[in-house]
Steps between C-alpha positions, in 0.01 A plus 500: 500500500645836391483815708294782351475875534186697422535858382215750538463839336182658632334804349181690572278263302718198430744253652758352265682187609782272390619171648864400461642156574841500665717246324863492608623855427223580252153647524251356252162659432221252567180706500400860452177694479285761662175587665375818336199729531474385859266783601288516182503195273728239662684255280773252587731336249807281551743372237777244495856576393405448135228765526211251487197583715463240775241667719260790468188633665269797458270647762172682431521865398502732798617238749772650718757229547755745641856422600390263775276295275758497222768375737269231637443374148870522412604308812245233412637476146856467628407225746323305226749542218837517673482202732817363337683808624582610852430873550787665684420872466294772337676795337328835452567805289481805728547826316643722773758409763607853590853561627470222756433195279767465233511119489234228489349446845330207670175648621328523834217722622737771625674535163165516319391775740813692410439450128149639542664837573614516136145483361493879431813459285345227282122531539421299185707200605609477863158436663426217258850353531457475877139382522567139392795475737280566802235260372758226446626539857164348593451261207847340508660621825793256489610584146777765482422813302766720342465855368709609201510875443488693175702778660786279623697480173545877501613530862867508402471798266744788559371744759479775239248288307285433807450846647276798430625857552298545820597554865692212657247438776233425237738272312584320824129437558496286184417748225744390231515321167443126530441371147271208412467197270816378670412131478466533123829687470675252724381215283621670182836566665525130587436374145662775292845333515357208299387738225782754499788472750636840397165666564467324835838625618455844345245780490142398428162670511210263558149612405224326697203601286162373615188652649750630753815623330849601607863497392814403688862588430723205593876480518639146520157376607449754780240776510652844454187708436130445433212704366265420788570669831314546830191332356421289196341797321817686396681470170340365184128541427325169565163341437317729743785668691624840386873452548717800584299812572596841639414499875358845443221340297390308810499821705300674227241221492453525876507878535333615180285207391391409852599136471570309819789257549298192407375662181854593398617148582227354279593739219872424491472126563180393325385763248820615330773342288393339173138504613504869586686603185286298262163501671465154346692230686793425728587196285778556248359225277168683471676828425718348229193360326303824526478753217398775742764778492486518880632144515787595269582801714509290818744260333712790374519642851590159645787453253616859548529451876689173448752692289541773760550253783739289293725802456488560874586137578789501251634817663482339846705207365751717315422318176299205376585147386160335481124547524257230614123505448289286734151456652169495311550789257878469488488129413203501263477836320749510214337832405595673827848344494555627145380850583721517811805367317457741208502787749816355659704500179703791639628265771630256238195273479447331164183291490469169315138534388467133403632378836278750681190383313590144600533587866877472530658430741763724336328773300800716408732448204841340550660838437281697739700709745251401771362146516122480544308205638143386567516263797200360691501576868408248769428664834337182631817296453700774669265488799525120512880520499503746787243303698702181467813676621322644802339175619794267426798729540621402153737756345319480166322289243529469126262640243245231416 
């Protein structure tokens, strides 16, 4: 019987899961799936490692399954379908670890209480990341739980990259740049040597482009700078998040438009970005298929901001050896990759249009001054690796 680790990534209306078998020094994906629409139209689906559906269920419209009901169903599925595996731990993605949590942590109630204090810094994610942890303390009290933090990968950035130009006492209270999507960047850093050893040991900018979007400047696999800062709203425009905005705009909205804090929060997190610019959708796929000029403008703005931030990241690195696209848009939209690479020609990027249309992994020409890659990320595997290390004390495991 093999040991197994379950990885959970909980959002506001879904819980994604993956189960990895521990085999010698490898982690092998066994099952994955999600419970989605858990407060509106609940649906559960689970797939095997080949992507074949092995279990699914739908609940009546309007039935509120919630996180508790979704976890009950998931635990039942795991008991029924993984009896040939021995569960040894559950790993969780937790977006914000603050200054205090810069490494994966085995969880107890006191640590979760401390992590609750970071909810204002990641209101879209942190509450939902933590809710299943508390529920699982009751459902499976003897099973270790481990939190892996999206902020941790950036904790070693130079001090100049982490601070705002504000009084020291405010900085010391925790108001600083943290950076996010760290589990994705850490995974890319771990596999980049297999694609391009020179890029892995040199200066790379990784673009995590999904519904949430950010960029990270890495030198020899370490985070040097990132576009996201104190919260996960800074930097690039995203599906519904505005990205970088003059703080004076927030003051204006409060003082002159009479908006309260919650209304401003809703605006910058849920009503802006691609959705706000286009008035059509937050989904890049929908925008690319639309003939509405507002959709085209939203895409133009998105690509423009990528170009601006890429220049900033290259400056922070003192040059650029490689670019990596990852996450939903970065991995799947050859259109966005082409637009971004065309704008980066001044940096020495020469796109191979045929390779880009085919998805890569290398999408730059052999003679390009900067190598460009499209590499799938795997945050779940990264979480499983960390969880295994925490519960067994192993120094590391191989990519499976």
